[in-house]
C-alpha positions as CSV (number, residue, x, y, z in Angstrom):
1,D,159.4,38.8,136.1
2,L,162.7,37.2,137.2
3,H,161.9,37.4,140.9
4,Y,159.4,34.6,141.2
5,P,161.3,31.7,139.5
6,L,164.7,32.5,140.9
7,R,163.5,32.8,144.5
8,R,162.0,29.4,144.4
9,Q,165.4,27.8,143.6
10,R,168.1,27.0,146.2
11,Q,170.6,28.1,143.6
12,M,170.6,29.2,140.0
13,C,173.5,29.3,137.4
14,I,173.3,32.1,134.8
15,R,175.4,32.2,131.8
16,D,176.1,35.7,130.5
17,R,174.2,36.2,127.2
18,D,175.9,34.7,124.2
19,K,173.2,35.0,121.5
20,E,172.1,37.8,119.2
21,V,169.4,40.2,120.4
22,S,167.2,42.5,118.4
23,F,168.1,45.7,120.4
24,L,171.9,45.4,119.8
25,K,173.0,46.2,116.3
26,R,175.9,44.2,115.1
27,D,177.8,44.4,111.9
28,H,178.0,41.5,109.5
29,E,180.9,39.2,110.2
30,E,182.4,36.6,107.9
31,N,183.0,34.3,110.9
32,P,180.8,35.3,113.8
33,A,181.9,32.4,116.0
34,L,185.3,34.1,116.2
35,G,183.9,37.7,116.2
36,W,182.2,40.2,118.5
37,R,180.2,38.1,120.9
38,A,179.6,37.0,124.5
39,I,181.9,38.7,127.0
40,R,183.6,40.7,124.2
41,I,180.3,42.6,123.9
42,G,179.9,43.0,127.6
43,L,183.4,44.5,128.1
44,D,183.0,46.8,125.1
45,R,179.5,47.8,126.4
46,P,179.9,47.7,130.2
47,A,176.7,49.6,130.8
48,L,174.8,46.7,129.1
49,L,176.6,44.1,131.2
50,R,176.0,46.1,134.4
51,Y,172.2,46.2,133.7
52,Q,172.2,42.4,133.2
53,L,174.1,41.8,136.4
54,R,172.0,44.2,138.3
55,A,168.9,42.3,137.3
56,L,170.4,39.0,138.2
57,I,171.5,40.2,141.7
58,T,168.0,41.6,142.3
59,A,166.3,38.4,141.2
60,A,168.5,36.2,143.2
61,A,167.8,37.7,146.6
62,D,168.0,35.1,149.4
63,T,169.3,32.4,147.0
64,T,172.7,31.2,145.8
65,L,173.5,32.9,142.5
66,R,176.1,31.4,140.1
67,I,177.3,33.6,137.3
68,M,179.3,32.2,134.4
69,F,181.1,34.4,131.9
70,P,181.4,33.0,128.4
71,M,184.1,33.2,125.7
72,I,186.8,34.2,128.1
73,T,190.1,34.3,126.1
74,N,192.5,35.4,128.8
75,V,192.7,35.9,132.5
76,E,192.5,39.7,132.2
77,E,189.1,39.5,130.6
78,F,187.8,37.5,133.5
79,K,189.2,40.0,136.0
80,L,187.5,42.9,134.1
81,A,184.2,41.1,134.0
82,K,184.4,40.2,137.7
83,A,185.3,43.8,138.6
84,I,182.1,44.9,136.9
85,L,180.1,42.4,138.9
86,E,181.7,43.6,142.2
87,K,180.7,47.2,141.3
88,E,177.1,46.1,141.0
89,L,177.3,44.1,144.2
90,S,178.7,47.2,146.0
91,R,175.9,49.4,144.5
92,H,173.3,46.9,145.7
93,Q,174.7,46.9,149.3
94,R,174.8,50.7,149.4
95,N,171.2,50.9,148.4
96,K,170.4,48.4,151.2
97,R,168.6,46.0,148.8
98,P,168.2,42.3,149.5
99,M,171.3,40.4,148.5
100,P,171.8,36.8,147.3
101,K,172.8,34.4,150.1
102,D,175.9,33.5,148.2
103,I,177.5,34.3,144.8
104,K,179.7,32.0,142.9
105,V,181.6,33.3,139.8
106,G,182.9,31.0,137.1
107,T,183.9,30.9,133.5
108,M,183.2,29.0,130.4
109,L,186.3,27.3,129.0
110,E,185.8,27.3,125.3
111,V,188.8,29.0,123.9
112,P,192.0,26.9,123.7
113,S,194.3,29.8,124.8
114,L,192.6,29.8,128.2
115,V,193.7,26.1,128.8
116,W,197.3,27.3,129.1
117,Q,196.4,30.0,131.6
118,L,194.7,27.7,134.2
119,D,197.4,28.2,136.8
120,E,196.7,31.9,136.9
121,L,192.9,31.5,136.3
122,L,191.9,28.9,138.8
123,P,192.6,30.8,142.0
124,L,190.2,33.5,140.8
125,V,187.2,31.3,139.9
126,D,184.6,29.3,141.9
127,F,183.9,26.9,139.1
128,V,184.7,26.1,135.4
129,S,182.4,24.8,132.7
130,I,184.0,23.5,129.5
131,G,182.0,24.4,126.4
132,S,183.1,21.4,124.4
133,N,181.4,22.3,121.1
134,D,183.2,25.6,120.7
135,L,186.4,24.3,122.3
136,M,186.7,21.5,119.8
137,Q,185.9,23.7,116.7
138,F,188.5,26.2,117.8
139,F,191.0,23.5,118.7
140,Y,190.7,22.0,115.2
141,A,190.1,25.3,113.4
142,C,187.0,23.5,112.0
143,D,183.6,25.2,111.6
144,R,181.0,22.9,113.1
145,E,178.2,24.8,111.3
146,N,179.6,23.9,108.0
147,P,178.2,20.5,106.8
148,K,181.4,19.8,104.8
149,M,183.5,20.2,107.9
150,S,181.3,19.2,110.9
151,N,182.6,15.6,110.9
152,R,186.2,16.3,110.0
153,Y,187.5,16.2,113.6
154,D,187.3,13.4,116.2
155,T,186.4,14.7,119.7
156,L,187.7,11.4,121.1
157,S,191.2,11.6,119.5
158,P,194.3,11.3,121.7
159,S,194.9,15.1,121.3
160,S,191.4,16.0,122.3
161,L,191.2,13.7,125.3
162,G,194.7,14.7,126.3
163,M,193.7,18.4,126.5
164,L,190.5,17.5,128.4
165,R,192.5,15.3,130.8
166,F,194.9,18.2,131.4
167,I,192.0,20.5,132.3
168,V,190.6,17.8,134.7
169,E,193.9,17.4,136.4
170,K,194.5,21.1,136.8
171,C,191.0,21.7,138.3
172,S,191.3,18.7,140.6
173,A,194.6,20.0,141.9
174,G,193.1,23.4,142.4
175,N,189.9,22.0,144.0
176,V,187.8,23.9,141.5
177,P,184.5,22.2,140.4
178,L,184.5,21.3,136.7
179,T,181.6,20.6,134.4
180,L,181.5,19.8,130.7
181,C,178.6,20.8,128.5
182,G,178.2,20.0,124.8
183,E,177.4,17.2,122.4
184,I,180.3,14.9,123.4
185,G,178.8,14.3,126.8
186,G,175.4,13.3,125.4
187,E,176.9,10.4,123.3
188,K,177.4,6.9,124.8
189,V,181.0,6.5,123.9
190,G,181.8,10.1,124.6
191,A,180.3,10.1,128.0
192,L,182.2,6.9,129.0
193,A,185.4,8.4,127.7
194,L,184.8,11.6,129.7
195,L,184.1,9.5,132.9
196,A,187.3,7.5,132.2
197,I,189.5,10.6,132.2
198,G,188.0,12.0,135.4
199,F,184.9,14.1,134.6
200,R,182.1,13.7,137.2
201,R,179.7,16.5,136.0
202,L,178.2,16.6,132.6
203,S,175.6,19.0,131.3
204,I,173.7,17.5,128.5
205,A,170.3,17.7,126.7
206,P,167.4,16.1,128.5
207,A,166.9,13.6,125.7
208,A,170.4,12.4,126.0
209,V,170.0,11.6,129.7
210,C,167.5,8.9,128.9
211,L,169.8,7.5,126.2
212,L,172.7,7.3,128.6
213,Y,170.7,5.7,131.4
214,T,169.3,3.0,129.2
215,S,172.8,2.1,127.9
216,P,173.8,-1.4,129.2
217,S,176.6,-1.3,131.8
218,P,179.8,-3.3,131.1
219,R,178.6,-5.8,133.7
220,D,175.4,-6.5,131.7
221,R,177.2,-7.1,128.4
């Protein structure tokens, strides 16, 4: 029952499903990280995406609902996904059902090609969340699930930080809230580097929060 937990929150951010589910048959793929997943499934199976969005809109009555579409590769994909959401919102209103107080629509930024489309993308979104784990593996063409390759790239290299700094500057100029999620934000040095280049919102595992808060500040060293 989605209604009870969502209505107790002032706002809730939902990421469109990016994991395998038993009821959706998928062919074997040699490299599933680059395959048919996330918003690619939703756009190919719009009825499935509409049912998901319908449930979220219903559950978020009288709250602020934040919806984030994952694995967006180009601006057109975001426009198509947002158009499906708007259809469901119109349907909800026509049926005179309780609506969310407010709806914010954002995107995951985890595909490098989207970085170079920010000028066109940012006027369309309410927020951006960088999925740093996928962004880095795609940036370096390096499978992070492969133990022989997982440590081959440096997320704090000048090229990585330069790309992230570019995103920060674009979002700041466009006044679009930016968050970064992923392992880099849960590491002491990584978190400090992200703060240094302008990040102010990090989404990290609960265990990493304690680790970062117990790190001595430069003043204490």
